Each structure stands twice: as structure tokens, then as C-alpha cells.
VEXBA-910022 format. One record per residue (C-alpha): residue number from 1; residue in one letter; y, x, z. Coordinates in nm, 2 decimals, padded with zeros to 4 digits. Layout:
<timis>
     i   aa        Y        X        Z
   NUM    A        Y        X        Z
...
</timis>
This chain:
<timis>
     i   aa        Y        X        Z
     1    M    13.18    11.99    08.22
     2    P    12.95    11.94    08.54
     3    P    12.86    11.63    08.53
     4    S    13.01    11.34    08.77
     5    G    12.87    11.02    08.97
     6    P    12.78    10.93    09.30
     7    R    12.60    11.27    09.39
     8    A    12.97    11.39    09.41
     9    A    13.07    11.13    09.65
    10    L    12.91    11.33    09.94
    11    L    12.94    11.69    09.79
    12    L    13.29    11.63    09.88
    13    L    13.29    11.71    10.20
    14    P    13.24    12.12    10.29
    15    P    13.30    12.07    10.62
    16    L    13.00    11.91    10.66
    17    L    12.80    12.11    10.47
    18    L    12.48    12.06    10.64
    19    L    12.51    11.72    10.64
    20    R    12.59    11.67    10.32
    21    A    12.24    11.84    10.26
    22    V    12.05    11.59    10.40
    23    L    12.27    11.32    10.26
    24    T    12.29    11.48    09.88
    25    V    12.32    11.19    09.63
    26    P    12.15    11.11    09.34
    27    L    12.36    11.16    09.02
    28    E    12.41    10.92    08.80
    29    R    12.29    10.92    08.48
    30    G    12.42    10.83    08.13
    31    V    12.80    10.78    08.06
    32    P    12.95    10.84    08.42
    33    K    13.13    10.57    08.54
    34    E    13.52    10.52    08.54
    35    E    13.67    10.67    08.86
    36    S    13.89    10.43    09.08
    37    P    14.19    10.56    09.31
    38    A    14.02    10.58    09.63
    39    T    14.10    10.32    09.92
    40    E    14.21    10.30    10.25
    41    S    13.96    10.19    10.50
    42    P    14.11    09.96    10.76
    43    V    13.94    10.16    11.05
    44    S    13.91    10.53    10.91
    45    G    14.20    10.56    10.72
    46    P    14.23    10.71    10.35
    47    A    13.87    10.79    10.23
    48    L    13.76    11.16    10.22
    49    L    13.47    11.06    10.00
    50    S    13.46    11.03    09.64
    51    S    13.52    10.61    09.55
    52    Q    13.18    10.69    09.29
    53    D    12.91    10.42    09.47
    54    T    12.61    10.66    09.60
    55    G    12.40    10.34    09.54
    56    L    12.25    10.26    09.87
    57    Y    12.31    09.89    09.96
    58    Y    12.48    10.03    10.30
    59    H    12.71    10.33    10.13
    60    R    13.04    10.17    10.26
    61    Y    12.88    10.24    10.60
    62    L    12.77    10.58    10.58
    63    Q    13.10    10.67    10.38
    64    E    13.24    10.58    10.71
    65    V    13.04    10.72    10.95
    66    I    13.10    11.07    10.80
    67    N    13.41    11.04    10.74
    68    V    13.51    10.91    11.09
    69    L    13.27    11.22    11.21
    70    E    13.47    11.46    10.98
    71    T    13.79    11.43    11.23
    72    D    13.63    11.52    11.56
    73    G    13.68    11.91    11.57
    74    H    13.35    11.92    11.85
    75    F    13.10    11.77    11.65
    76    R    13.27    11.95    11.31
    77    E    13.18    12.28    11.52
    78    K    12.85    12.19    11.62
    79    L    12.73    12.07    11.29
    80    Q    12.86    12.43    11.14
    81    S    12.60    12.62    11.36
    82    A    12.29    12.34    11.30
    83    N    12.03    12.40    11.03
    84    A    11.87    12.11    10.83
    85    E    11.64    12.03    11.09
    86    D    11.83    11.99    11.36
    87    I    12.02    11.74    11.15
    88    K    11.69    11.59    11.03
    89    S    11.53    11.60    11.36
    90    G    11.79    11.40    11.55
    91    K    11.89    11.72    11.73
    92    L    12.25    11.71    11.61
    93    S    12.29    11.32    11.70
    94    R    12.27    11.35    12.06
    95    E    12.61    11.56    12.03
    96    L    12.76    11.20    11.95
    97    D    12.79    11.21    12.34
    98    F    13.06    11.46    12.34
    99    V    13.32    11.33    12.08
   100    S    13.63    11.22    12.17
   101    H    13.68    10.87    12.31
   102    H    13.87    10.75    11.97
   103    V    13.60    10.85    11.75
   104    R    13.37    10.67    11.98
   105    T    13.53    10.35    11.98
   106    T    13.63    10.37    11.57
   107    L    13.21    10.43    11.51
   108    D    13.12    10.14    11.78
   109    E    13.41    09.90    11.53
   110    L    13.25    10.05    11.22
   111    K    12.90    09.92    11.35
   112    R    13.03    09.59    11.46
   113    Q    13.15    09.55    11.12
   114    E    12.84    09.63    10.93
   115    V    12.60    09.41    11.17
   116    S    12.87    09.15    11.08
   117    R    12.81    09.19    10.72
   118    L    12.45    09.18    10.72
   119    R    12.46    08.90    10.91
   120    M    12.60    08.73    10.69
   121    L    12.40    08.90    10.40
   122    L    12.11    08.73    10.58
   123    K    12.27    08.41    10.62
   124    A    12.36    08.33    10.23
   125    K    12.00    08.45    10.18
   126    M    11.84    08.17    10.41
   127    D    12.09    07.95    10.30
   128    A    11.95    07.97    09.91
   129    E    11.59    07.95    10.04
   130    Q    11.56    07.68    10.28
   131    E    11.72    07.41    10.42
   132    P    12.10    07.49    10.53
   133    N    12.20    07.42    10.97
   134    V    11.87    07.61    11.06
   135    Q    11.92    07.87    11.34
   136    L    11.84    08.23    11.26
   137    D    11.67    08.48    11.49
   138    H    11.93    08.74    11.39
   139    L    11.78    09.00    11.61
   140    N    11.43    08.99    11.47
   141    L    11.62    08.95    11.12
   142    L    11.85    09.27    11.13
   143    K    11.50    09.47    11.21
   144    Q    11.43    09.46    10.84
   145    F    11.76    09.73    10.83
   146    E    11.65    10.07    10.93
   147    H    11.99    10.23    10.91
   148    L    12.11    10.11    11.25
   149    D    11.99    10.02    11.57
   150    P    11.93    09.64    11.59
   151    Q    11.86    09.59    11.95
   152    N    12.22    09.70    12.02
   153    Q    12.48    09.54    11.78
   154    H    12.85    09.66    11.96
   155    T    12.80    10.03    12.04
   156    F    12.76    10.32    11.79
   157    E    12.50    10.53    12.00
   158    A    12.30    10.87    11.89
   159    R    12.05    10.64    11.78
   160    D    12.24    10.52    11.53
   161    L    12.33    10.85    11.38
   162    E    11.95    10.98    11.39
   163    L    11.88    10.62    11.23
   164    L    12.13    10.67    10.94
   165    I    12.05    10.99    10.87
   166    Q    11.68    10.94    10.82
   167    T    11.67    10.68    10.64
   168    A    11.96    10.78    10.37
   169    T    11.75    11.09    10.33
   170    R    11.41    10.90    10.28
   171    D    11.63    10.66    10.04
   172    L    11.80    10.92    09.85
   173    A    11.51    11.12    09.82
   174    Q    11.29    10.85    09.63
   175    Y    11.58    10.84    09.39
   176    D    11.40    11.08    09.12
   177    A    11.08    10.88    09.11
   178    A    11.31    10.59    09.09
   179    H    11.53    10.71    08.79
   180    H    11.14    10.87    08.62
   181    E    11.02    10.54    08.59
   182    E    11.36    10.33    08.47
   183    F    11.32    10.62    08.17
   184    K    10.97    10.53    08.13
   185    R    11.07    10.16    08.08
   186    Y    11.36    10.27    07.88
   187    E    11.14    10.46    07.61
   188    M    10.87    10.16    07.63
   189    L    11.11    09.94    07.50
   190    K    11.21    10.13    07.27
   191    E    10.89    10.18    07.12
   192    H    10.76    09.79    07.15
   193    E    11.15    09.70    06.94
   194    R    11.05    09.97    06.68
   195    R    10.73    09.83    06.66
   196    Q    10.85    09.46    06.61
   197    Y    11.13    09.57    06.38
   198    L    10.87    09.73    06.14
   199    E    10.62    09.40    06.21
   200    S    10.89    09.23    06.05
   201    L    10.97    09.43    05.71
   202    G    10.72    09.40    05.38
   203    E    10.53    09.69    05.27
   204    E    10.77    09.90    05.05
   205    Q    11.09    09.83    05.34
   206    R    10.80    09.93    05.62
   207    K    10.76    10.27    05.42
   208    E    11.09    10.32    05.41
   209    A    11.17    10.29    05.75
   210    E    10.89    10.44    05.88
   211    R    11.02    10.79    05.61
   212    K    11.34    10.74    05.80
   213    L    11.23    10.78    06.12
   214    E    10.98    11.05    06.07
   215    E    11.29    11.27    05.91
   216    Q    11.52    11.18    06.24
   217    Q    11.25    11.28    06.49
   218    R    11.21    11.61    06.23
   219    R    11.58    11.66    06.25
   220    H    11.58    11.62    06.61
   221    R    11.32    11.89    06.65
   222    E    11.46    12.16    06.46
   223    H    11.73    12.31    06.72
   224    P    11.74    12.65    06.86
   225    K    11.52    12.77    07.15
   226    V    11.59    12.59    07.50
   227    N    11.56    12.87    07.78
   228    V    11.35    12.78    08.10
   229    P    11.60    12.66    08.33
   230    G    11.69    12.93    08.60
   231    S    11.52    13.23    08.40
   232    Q    11.70    13.54    08.30
   233    A    11.77    13.46    07.99
   234    Q    11.91    13.14    08.05
   235    L    12.13    13.26    08.31
   236    K    12.25    13.57    08.09
   237    E    12.31    13.32    07.82
   238    V    12.57    13.16    08.07
   239    W    12.69    13.47    08.17
   240    E    12.80    13.58    07.84
   241    E    12.94    13.28    07.66
   242    L    13.04    13.03    07.93
   243    D    13.19    13.34    08.14
   244    G    13.26    13.55    07.89
   245    L    13.14    13.86    08.03
   246    D    12.87    14.15    07.94
   247    P    12.54    14.07    07.93
   248    N    12.41    14.40    07.97
   249    R    12.59    14.40    08.30
   250    F    12.47    14.09    08.44
   251    N    12.51    14.01    08.84
   252    P    12.26    13.81    08.98
   253    K    12.51    13.75    09.34
   254    T    12.82    13.79    09.11
   255    F    12.68    13.52    08.88
   256    F    12.59    13.31    09.24
   257    I    12.99    13.30    09.33
   258    L    13.12    13.21    09.02
   259    H    12.92    12.90    08.99
   260    D    12.94    12.84    09.37
   261    I    13.28    12.62    09.27
   262    N    13.38    12.51    09.60
   263    S    13.28    12.84    09.79
   264    D    13.08    12.70    10.04
   265    G    12.80    12.95    09.99
   266    V    12.55    12.73    09.86
   267    L    12.48    12.57    09.51
   268    D    12.43    12.28    09.54
   269    E    12.24    11.98    09.25
   270    Q    12.55    11.94    09.07
   271    E    12.61    12.32    09.04
   272    L    12.28    12.35    08.92
   273    E    12.32    12.04    08.68
   274    A    12.66    12.21    08.49
   275    L    12.40    12.52    08.41
   276    F    12.24    12.33    08.20
   277    T    12.51    12.22    07.98
   278    K    12.47    12.51    07.72
   279    E    12.05    12.45    07.66
   280    L    12.10    12.08    07.67
   281    E    12.37    12.08    07.37
   282    K    12.12    12.29    07.18
   283    V    11.88    11.99    07.16
   284    Y    12.14    11.65    07.18
   285    D    12.47    11.59    06.98
   286    P    12.60    11.25    07.06
   287    K    12.73    11.26    06.70
   288    N    12.38    11.24    06.52
   289    E    12.20    10.92    06.54
   290    E    11.85    11.11    06.58
   291    D    11.97    11.23    06.94
   292    D    11.92    10.96    07.22
   293    M    12.17    11.05    07.53
   294    R    11.93    10.88    07.78
   295    E    11.66    11.15    07.73
   296    M    11.94    11.40    07.74
   297    E    12.00    11.29    08.11
   298    E    11.60    11.28    08.15
   299    E    11.61    11.61    08.03
   300    R    11.87    11.72    08.30
   301    L    11.67    11.56    08.56
   302    R    11.35    11.75    08.47
   303    M    11.56    12.14    08.45
   304    R    11.70    12.05    08.82
   305    E    11.38    11.93    08.98
   306    H    11.22    12.29    08.83
   307    V    11.47    12.46    08.95
   308    M    11.48    12.31    09.29
   309    K    11.07    12.36    09.31
   310    N    11.09    12.75    09.22
   311    V    11.38    12.83    09.40
   312    D    11.47    12.59    09.71
   313    T    11.19    12.75    09.92
   314    N    11.32    12.54    10.24
   315    Q    11.37    12.21    10.04
   316    D    11.68    12.11    10.17
   317    R    11.83    12.04    09.82
   318    L    12.04    12.33    09.85
   319    V    12.01    12.71    09.71
   320    T    12.14    12.96    09.92
   321    L    12.24    13.30    09.80
   322    E    11.87    13.46    09.98
   323    E    11.68    13.22    09.77
   324    F    11.84    13.30    09.48
   325    L    11.85    13.61    09.47
   326    A    11.45    13.64    09.57
   327    S    11.40    13.38    09.26
   328    T    11.52    13.67    09.03
   329    Q    11.28    13.92    09.15
   330    R    10.97    13.72    09.09
   331    K    10.76    13.78    08.75
   332    E    10.79    13.45    08.61
   333    F    11.26    13.52    08.64
   334    G    11.19    13.72    08.32
   335    D    10.86    13.59    08.18
   336    T    10.97    13.27    08.01
   337    G    10.69    13.23    07.72
   338    E    10.78    13.02    07.46
   339    G    11.07    12.85    07.67
   340    W    11.12    12.51    07.79
   341    E    10.92    12.22    07.69
   342    T    11.18    11.92    07.63
   343    V    11.09    11.53    07.62
   344    E    10.94    11.46    07.34
   345    M    10.68    11.71    07.40
   346    H    10.57    11.52    07.70
   347    P    10.50    11.10    07.64
   348    A    10.70    10.94    07.89
   349    Y    10.43    10.67    07.91
   350    T    10.03    10.64    07.77
   351    E    09.92    10.35    07.54
   352    E    09.74    10.17    07.84
   353    E    10.08    10.20    08.02
   354    L    10.27    10.05    07.71
   355    R    10.01    09.75    07.61
   356    R    10.07    09.61    07.98
   357    F    10.43    09.66    07.98
   358    E    10.41    09.45    07.63
   359    E    10.17    09.19    07.80
   360    E    10.46    09.16    08.09
   361    L    10.78    09.13    07.80
   362    A    10.56    08.84    07.67
   363    A    10.51    08.70    07.98
   364    R    10.86    08.70    08.08
   365    E    10.98    08.57    07.74
   366    A    10.75    08.29    07.79
   367    E    10.86    08.23    08.12
   368    L    11.24    08.21    08.00
   369    N    11.16    07.98    07.73
   370    A    11.02    07.74    07.87
   371    K    11.33    07.74    08.13
   372    A    11.52    07.74    07.83
   373    Q    11.34    07.44    07.72
   374    R    11.39    07.27    08.06
   375    L    11.77    07.31    08.06
   376    S    11.76    07.22    07.73
   377    Q    11.62    06.87    07.82
   378    E    11.83    06.86    08.17
   379    T    12.14    06.87    07.96
   380    E    12.03    06.62    07.69
   381    A    11.93    06.35    08.01
   382    L    12.29    06.47    08.16
   383    G    12.47    06.39    07.81
   384    R    12.28    06.06    07.79
   385    S    12.40    05.96    08.14
   386    Q    12.73    06.08    08.09
   387    G    12.76    05.89    07.80
   388    R    12.66    05.57    07.98
   389    L    12.86    05.66    08.24
   390    E    13.22    05.66    08.02
   391    A    13.09    05.34    07.86
   392    Q    13.05    05.17    08.21
   393    K    13.41    05.31    08.28
   394    R    13.56    05.19    07.95
   395    E    13.43    04.84    07.98
   396    L    13.54    04.83    08.36
   397    Q    13.90    04.95    08.26
   398    Q    13.93    04.67    07.97
   399    A    13.83    04.47    08.28
   400    V    14.09    04.55    08.47
   401    L    14.30    04.55    08.20
   402    Q    14.25    04.18    08.09
   403    M    14.27    04.03    08.47
   404    E    14.60    04.21    08.49
   405    Q    14.76    04.05    08.16
   406    R    14.60    03.74    08.31
   407    K    14.76    03.75    08.62
   408    Q    15.08    03.88    08.49
   409    Q    15.08    03.56    08.22
   410    Q    15.01    03.32    08.59
   411    Q    15.27    03.44    08.76
   412    G    15.53    03.41    08.46
   413    H    15.42    03.03    08.40
   414    K    15.45    02.98    08.78
   415    D    15.81    03.17    08.83
   416    L    15.97    02.97    08.52
   417    A    15.81    02.60    08.61
   418    P    16.16    02.38    08.62
   419    G    16.27    02.18    08.92
   420    P    16.19    01.81    08.97
   421    E    16.54    01.70    08.83
   422    G    16.40    01.94    08.53
   423    Q    16.69    02.25    08.67
   424    L    16.62    02.58    08.71
   425    K    16.69    02.74    09.01
   426    F    16.78    03.15    09.05
   427    H    16.68    03.36    09.33
   428    P    17.01    03.41    09.56
   429    D    17.00    03.78    09.55
   430    T    16.97    03.85    09.13
   431    G    17.13    03.45    09.04
   432    D    16.91    03.50    08.69
   433    T    16.54    03.43    08.82
   434    P    16.53    03.09    08.75
   435    V    16.26    03.00    09.04
   436    P    16.14    02.62    09.11
   437    A    16.29    02.39    09.36
   438    P    16.21    02.40    09.67
   439    A    15.93    02.13    09.78
   440    G    16.03    01.82    09.93
   441    D    16.39    01.83    09.83
   442    K    16.31    01.52    09.62
   443    K    16.01    01.31    09.54
   444    D    15.85    01.39    09.25
   445    V    15.84    01.08    09.02
   446    N    15.69    01.07    08.71
   447    P    15.94    01.11    08.42
   448    S    15.72    00.78    08.23
   449    E    15.77    00.56    08.55
   450    K    16.16    00.62    08.55
   451    K    16.30    00.33    08.49
   452    V    16.59    00.24    08.30
   453    P    16.92    00.02    08.32
   454    E    16.87   -00.31    08.18
   455    Q    17.12   -00.38    07.88
   456    P    17.23   -00.72    07.83
   457    P    17.10   -00.96    07.64
   458    E    17.23   -00.98    07.26
   459    L    17.42   -01.32    07.18
   460    P    17.31   -01.46    06.82
   461    Q    17.54   -01.38    06.56
   462    L    17.66   -01.74    06.45
   463    D    17.77   -01.80    06.07
   464    S    18.14   -01.92    05.96
   465    Q    17.94   -02.25    05.88
   466    H    17.83   -02.34    06.22
   467    L    18.18   -02.26    06.32
</timis>
């Protein structure tokens, strides 16, 4: 099956063939991302492009502009008659003045939304780097974004379309170089980790690990001959094994038509890469631990670059029927020598590059360790501070509890105090809560000072003899 990825995003617009040629999106390497259902744009309706991301920071804006332009009949007609140079030079952009009012209004709204989004990004970045409430010069800051005209922030003009096409063309053209650099770093990291692992082993274990590695490399090298991409041998193999046709009746024109999957008259990069699957399967099998699928995607990219370099004579990232037939007439088409040299025959890095990479890793590791140590110290300090705060909180809670208890005790004693005659008074509303007698009802008298009524003196008892 042909690989999927962001390149397919802009290749799903047959009516915008030549614009697609300029905005061909690089294929994502590795395992394809899970596709999500297309969502409806608030401006342009259901998305006509794949939901896959091109990787550009202005991907959504680019996608919606193309969707809107496709709805205008006049622009579609002019696009069909334009060539790649007309698009790149900005000549096609001037046709924007003749599109319908609705399309222009929608494009204006798209641009205002994009400017608003960029302003928000700028403000967030500035807030993270300096004090808040700093006045931002949005006009000057927006100049760093080259896919729109910052001088006019409200309407979408021909200049905006021209800048969008030029910027996307430049950014996407740099994808392959960026991917090669990324693959180089991947290979260096893999070798660095291999060497570290071997150094951590004892002598006997290291010898056994090295022997196992050599065996894996030997098995990986034992594969059928890989044909040069785009050669007669490679195309005939596809013709016979994939198309199920007689190799003795190979016809380049018929082959081209068969593999022009969307019947748009050209072979795009996705359709070309689908032709290499058979060759890649000779070398890479996901079931074998010695076969690295990351290397397979690098191999696919190298094959596609080779064909484009030799067949795509006008360098528009598309192969026309004329270009394809012309390539089959060259001497190199039938003379492929020893076949295609795979990735392992061309080391991605030198020992000097590996040394610098390892120094970079060591410096980064030291920086991360220092940061981790600072964070650990800060965590410990926060823990101690939290402990002190918890202790203070408990002390305050205990003090408040004791104050409440004393207050309740004092209130209870006051409420149960007897009146001046020793009686208890009750609230008139409940009748059961004793209260002290109101002050001033009777003069308080000290119980010890109360007078006791005098008793008459006892008469002496007389004895009967006295009588």
C-alpha cells in the first residue's frame, strides 16, 4: 500500500493540480498517524483536505485558503491553464481580483482570524519572557511571519496569496534536508547507546553482544538485489508482480496510466513512492529485529529523491507523461550495474560528527542533572516550609479551641449565677433557662451579714427542792 501522511493532505485536490505541485507536502516518515475524521471549518464548510497536518505552523490557514479558492469557478479555470512558473511568480495571484464577492469576504475573514491567532501567540510568548502589561508593537512583530502581508491585517489581497504560496513552497522544499538531518541524529544516538551498552558489560558478555550484533548485520545484508528506482528492471518487476502483467509486453505509457492513481495526468511523490514498496520489502521486514523501520523510511526518501533528480526535468515535484517517457529512452534506464546501494552502504555520519554529538549529549545531560538537583533542593525546602506551616496551623487551631472552651465555660457560669435571694430566673420565652435576677431589684446583702431573729432567753430550770 502507498504510504500515507501529510503529503497526502494537499494531494487530495485534483482541481488544484498545479497549485498542489507547488504546495506538495512532505510525506511523514515512520508509522502513519491515526487519521481523524475531517472537521467542518467555521468559515469554509467541510474540509476538502485530509485532516493530516503538513507540519507548517500555518497549516490550518493554508488548508482553508485552498479550500475556499477551490469553490470559485473563475479561479479554478485560470488555475487549470496556468503553469507552475505562473503560480510561483505570483501571476496567478492577480486573478484573485476577479473571484466572487463571497469568496473574497470569506478569505478576508480567514486572514483576520489568522492575524488574531498570531497576535495571541506573540502575546503569550512575550508574557513568558518579560513583565506583563508591556505594550506590544504587533505590526513589527507580525513581520516575522512571512506567509501573509502584515501591513494589511484586515483583507486578503493578491499579495497575501503570493506570500502564502512562496513561503509554503520554500518551507516544504526544506523538508527533505531536515529529515536527512533528523535521521543522522537518530543513527548517531543509536550508535552512542550501543557503545555505552558494550562498555557496561564484562569482557565475556561484551564479546557475546558483539557477536550477536555482527550476526544481525550479516542477516540484514543477505537480501535479494535491489533494483535502481526508476530503472527498467525495477519498473518491470512492478509490472509483473504487482500489476500481474507479462514482463515481455512491458509498455511505459501503459505503466504510467496504471500508476497515475488519481488520473490527474502526473505522478506525484506519493504515487512514486508507492512504486518502491516491492524493493523495500526485499531489505526490510518489520518482523526481523535486525531490520530498522526508521532506516526503511530513509531508504524510501532516498529512492524518491533519485527518481525526481533524474526524471523531473522541470523540478516542479511532479512527473508528467512526457518526462516519464523521456526517462525510459536514456541509457541509464536499462543499465543499472550492481543495483541500488542501500543505507548501510552509505554511513549517515562521520566519527567526528559522532564525537561532537556525544559532547552535545554530555553537556545536555549535565545541564539536566544540575536542573534536577536544583529542583530537588527546592522541593526539600518547600517540604520543610510546608512542615513549619502545618505546625503553626495546628498551634493556631489548638489556641482557638482553647479560647472557645474558656469562653463557653465563662458563659455557662454567668448564665447559672443565682439571684440575690438565691432563686434562679428563667427566660420568658422558654421558661427553662436560668438567668440571674435583674440588677437593682433588691439590694445585695452579704449572707453572713443577715440578721437572725432574736430568741427569748431561756429561763433557768428550778429544782423541785427549791420549790
